[in-house]
Every structure is written in structure tokens, then in C-alpha cells.
N, C-alpha and C positions, 0 to 999 in steps of 0.2 A: 215366531213365525212358524208354521206347518212344517214339520222334518223334510215332507215329502216335496215340498214347494223349493223350500229353502236348496237342497241337494240338486232341482233341477234348476234352479236358479247359477246356483256354481257351475254345473255343464254348460250351461250355456256361455258362461264369462270364458272358461276354458278353453273350449271349441272355436271361439270367434281370435281369441290371443294366435292360438297357434295355426289358425287359416292365414290369417296375415302374412304370420311369419314363412309358412311354407307358402305361399304366393310371391312375396318377395324373392324368398334363395330359388323358388322354380323358374323367376321370370330370367333372375340373374344368372343361373345354370344353362337352362335349355334343359334341363333333364324330362323328359318323360312322366319317367316312375315319382317324381316330385311334386310335378304339374296335379298326375295322377292321383298323391298321396292328400290333394290339397279339396281336392273333385270330391273325395271319398270323405275328409275333412267334414267340409262345407255340406254334404249331406247328412252328416253327425250332428252338426249346428242346428238343423234343420229338426234330424229328428229330435233335438235337446227341448226346440222350442216346441213342436207338437207332444212332446213328454210334460212341459212344464206347462202349457195350458190347458191338458187332460187331468192332470191331476190337481190341478186346483177345480175342474168341474167334478169331476168324479166322488170328489166328497161330498159337492154337496147336497144337503138332505133329501127325500124323496118329492115330488111336490105331485098337485095333480094331474099335471102331463107325465109323470115322470113318477108314478107310484111304487115302483122296486128299485129307483136311485138310478145314478149316473154312473157305474162302474162301467157297463159295458164300453165307453168311450175310452176307456184305457186301452180297450180289445184292437177298438176304430181306431185308432193312432198307431197301433203297433204293426196294423197292414198298411196303414197309408207309409208308414217310416219302412216297410220291409220292399214298398214297389218304387219308393224313390231310391232308395240302395241299389236294387237291381237297375232300372235306369242307368244310375252311374256307375255302373261295372261296364254295362254295354258300352257306355261313351269312350271309356277309358280303355279297350279292347280297340274301338274304331279308329281312335286317333296311334293308340300303338301300333296297330297294325298299318296306319299312312307311312310312320316313320320305318318301318320294316320294310312295305313296298318299294324304297328308294327314295323318299326325302333324305337329305341330309343330316347326320345325325353328331352334332357338336355341344360338347359338356363342356362345360368350366365351373369353377367354383367346387368343384367334386367334394372336397374335404367340409368347405361350410355346410353344405347339403347333408354331408352325413352325420354333423352335428347338430342339426337341426331335428333330422329323425330319432334322432337321438333323445334329447329335450322332449321331443312330444311322445317317443314311447312310456318317459318317466313319468311325465304330467299325466297322463290315460290312464295308467299303472293306477295314480291316485286316486284319479277322481273313478272309475269304473272302481274299485274296491269301495269306495263309498258306498255308490249307488249303488251295488251290489246291497250292503249291508241294509240302508234302509229300505231297498224293494223288497229284502225276506224279511224286513220285521213290518211291514205295510202290506206284504201282498199283493207290492204293485207292478201289475205287467207291462206299463209303459216307462217305469224307473228299468227297471228288467233287461227291456229292450233298449234303452239309453244305455245302460253299462255294456250292453253284451257290443253295441258298436265300436265305443271307447277302448274296449278288451279285443276286437278286430284290429282298430285301428292302432294297436299297440305292437299287433304280431308283424300286420303290414309294413309299420314304422321301422322296424327293425329289421323289417326282410330288404325294405329300399335301402337301408344303413350299410347293410352288410354287402348290398350288389354296387352299392357306388362305389365302397372298399373294393372289391373285385375290378373293378375299370379302372380304378387308379392304379393296381397291381399290375393288372393285365395288357390294360391299354385298350379294350374292347369294347368300344361304345355301344354296339347293337345288342349288347345283354340287356340296359336301361327300357328299351322298350319291353323284350320279353320280359323282365322285373317287372315292369307295370302291367302285362298281359296276366302274370301268375299271382298280381293283386287283385285283380279283378276278378280271377277263377276263386277267388277265397273269399269276395265280397258277393258273390254268387249264391254260394254255398250260403255264408251269413245270411241272407236276405231268404233263402228257402227256410233256415230252422227257424228263422223270426214271425214270418209271415203263415208256419205252419203252427205256432205255439197261440200266435195274436190269432188267428181267424175261426177255428177251432171251437170257442167257449159261444162264439157268437151264434152256433147253432144250439145254444141251449146243453152242451155238454155236459154228463153229470159227473161227480168227483171219481177222482182215479179209484180202482180197485184198493187198494190197498186202502185209502180211507174213507171209504165204505164199509171196508171188512170193522175200521176201528170206528166208526159210527155204529153198527151195528152192535159190536161188542158193549159199547156203554149201553146201549137202549138195554141189549142184555142183563146188565148189571143194575140197571132200577127197574127189573121185573116187567117190563113194559110190552105187553101182547099186541102187537101190530105186525101191519102188511103194507103193502104198494107202498113199499120206501122210495119215494124220488128225491134226487137231490139236481143242482145248476152251480153254476158258477158265471159271477158277472162281473168282472173288470177285478176287484179284490170287496167284491160280496160274497156272500154263499146262501144257498137258501137249501132246505130240507122241507117235503112236504110228505106226511105220513098219514096214515089211517090207524088208528088203536081201537080195541075191544075194552069195554069196562061194564061191569054186570049192570042188568035192565034197570034193578033197583034204586040204583045209585042216587042221588041228587045233583042236581045239573050245578048246584054248589060246589059240592065234592069232587064233580067230576071236573067243573073248572080248575080248580085248586090241584088238581092232580096233573092236568097239564100245564097250569104253570110250573110246576117243578119241573116239569118235563123239559121245558123251554129254558128256564135257567140252568139247571145243569149242565145242557147242550151249551149255552152261551157263555160257560162261566169257559169254555173248553176252546168254542169256535169263534175268534172276532170277527164283527160283521156278519152272523149268523142271524138270517129270518125264519123262525120255525111256524110251520102252515101245518095245524093237528085237527082231523076228521074222526070225529066221536063215533062210534057204532055200538049196538050193546050186543055184548058177549053170550 
């Protein structure tokens, strides 16, 4: 099975089980911070499903409708995930504000809630590390976004667990909605980072300056007389468009072999790279 699809499926399973566990404990305890974590995990599940679908589509080969491949579907999924996370955070803040505004705050089974949050943090730590590993190996924006969600869930779960512990020690129940609001603000920050990372490549953004410098160094090592170098990224696919100069008396066959040499050398280094070369007489 494709490793990207396999790890995305694992994320769906783990999120589903944790949501069910948090939902039960949240309803039993009446804790708005646990309920907020349930909502957060629900958004993680939606994100995991979107990531699962997008990595399946993104690896499809180019076709007549999409001659440059389907890589940008991962960026689109990342944008959707970021917006979902932002909406969930606002909803959490609204519910927590209602509690602070005067609704009676009664929390039971605090110890059980704290234990569940710790379990959630441990599980998500394991899954997010595996997601990051596959995301880096495959340059998958969708999987990296999913890993970021779970990493954030680890921090928020630990925060809720510590908060519930403080409530047990101090007996101050209004700490619960305060913790929920802090969780929501952290989630909003996460959604902004993800939105920026996922949306930028949709505008056909060039490679990073460091990557372009490395690419130019490789071209110089190949002694390529080039200009008008352009690069762009689409999901886990990379594109290079370049003009090169070749002596006018060189035959078409030799020019073609020279271009093939440049393309082969670059594709050895950069995975999922498409090179377009325009030849000009030097």
C-alpha cells in the first residue's frame, strides 16, 4: 500500500477512537475544556479524512485534464483544513464565554478527564511523529498539515490535563472555560500557520531562495549556459523552466542529448521534478 495512504488511514482511525473517548468523558464531566478538545479532535478527524483523500488523488499521474499532475490538491486540502480549524476555535471561544458570563459551572469526574487527556497526548504524539516522517519523505503538504493538527492536539490535551489538575487542587471551577479559551487561541494560531503554508503554493510560488541557490550551483557544475530560470511547486511536485544556449552549429540530435543529460542529473536529486528546457543558439 502507498505509505502516504497508509499513514493517513492510521490518522483517521486514531482520531475517531480519541473523539469517542473524549466525547463520553466530556458529557459525563460537563467540562467545557474537555468538550473543546473533543471539537478540536473532530476537526482533526475531518482534516485526516481530507488528507487521506487528497494524497490518494495527488499521486494520480497527469491526464488530459490535468497535464501537470494533481499535486495542488494537497494545498487545497490544507487550506480547507485551516479554515475548519479556525471555525472550531471560534465556536469553542463562544461556548466558553457563555460559561464565564453566568452559566453555572459544575465539573465531575475531573480525574477521569485528566487521564483521558494524557492518553490522547500520548497517542497523538506517536501518530504525529509517524505522519511527519512520511510527510518529509514524500514532500506531502497534506500529511504535514495533518501532523501539525495532531501535534497541536498534544499540547492542548496536556494543557487541559494540567488545568483539570489545578481545578482538583484549588476547587476553582471557572478555570475550566479559561483553559478552553486558551486552547482556542492556540488553535487559531495553528490555523494561521497552516493557511499560510498551504495557500502560498497555489499562487505558483517559486522554490525557496536556498533551494534556488542549490539548483543554480548544480547547473553551474554541469557548465550549463542558462538564463530565465523559473521554478514552482505544486503539492509534492516540482517544476523547473529554463532557457539554455548552445552553439548554433550543434545538431538537433546533440542538443537533445545535452538537454536529456541536464534533465537526468536534476531528476536524480529532486524527486517528482519536471524540467522544461528551451534551447537558444549561443
